[in-house]
C-alpha positions in Angstrom: -24.9 8.3 -7.5 -27.6 8.6 -10.1 -28.8 11.9 -11.6 -32.0 11.7 -9.6 -30.1 11.2 -6.3 -27.8 14.1 -7.2 -30.7 16.4 -8.0 -32.4 15.5 -4.7 -29.2 16.2 -2.7 -27.7 19.0 -4.7 -28.3 21.7 -2.1 -26.7 19.6 0.7 -23.8 18.7 -1.6 -23.1 22.3 -2.5 -23.3 23.4 1.1 -20.7 20.8 2.1 -18.5 21.8 -0.8 -18.7 25.4 0.3 -18.0 24.6 3.9 -15.2 22.1 3.7 -14.3 22.0 0.0 -12.5 19.3 -2.0 -8.8 18.9 -1.3 -6.5 19.3 -4.3 -4.1 16.5 -5.3 -1.3 18.7 -3.9 -3.0 19.2 -0.6 -3.6 15.4 -0.3 0.0 14.7 -1.3 1.5 17.1 1.2 -0.7 15.9 4.1 0.2 12.3 3.3 3.9 13.1 3.0 4.3 15.4 6.0 1.6 14.2 8.4 0.8 10.7 7.3 -2.7 12.0 7.8 -4.5 11.0 4.6 -4.2 7.7 2.7 -5.9 6.4 -0.4 -7.7 3.1 -0.1 -7.9 1.2 -3.4 -11.1 -0.3 -4.7 -11.9 -3.8 -3.4 -14.5 -6.5 -3.1 -15.7 -7.7 0.3 -16.2 -11.3 1.1 -20.0 -11.0 0.6 -19.5 -9.7 -3.0 -20.0 -6.0 -2.2 -17.8 -3.8 -4.4 -16.2 -0.8 -2.6 -14.9 2.1 -4.7 -11.5 3.7 -3.8 -11.6 6.5 -1.3 -9.4 8.8 0.9 -9.4 8.3 4.7 -7.6 9.6 7.7 -4.8 7.4 8.9 
């Protein structure tokens, strides 16, 4: 995300952070260990050449 994109979306980003927050590493680790609910997907490149950054997702 560029600085311009961030500036344009800063209010929405902050609203989301305040409503759902960002999980800590400990929270992610415990949810993965006990519930199997969150997993980390490593970065990869699609067949069409599109690069996808790593991210967390529900199992």
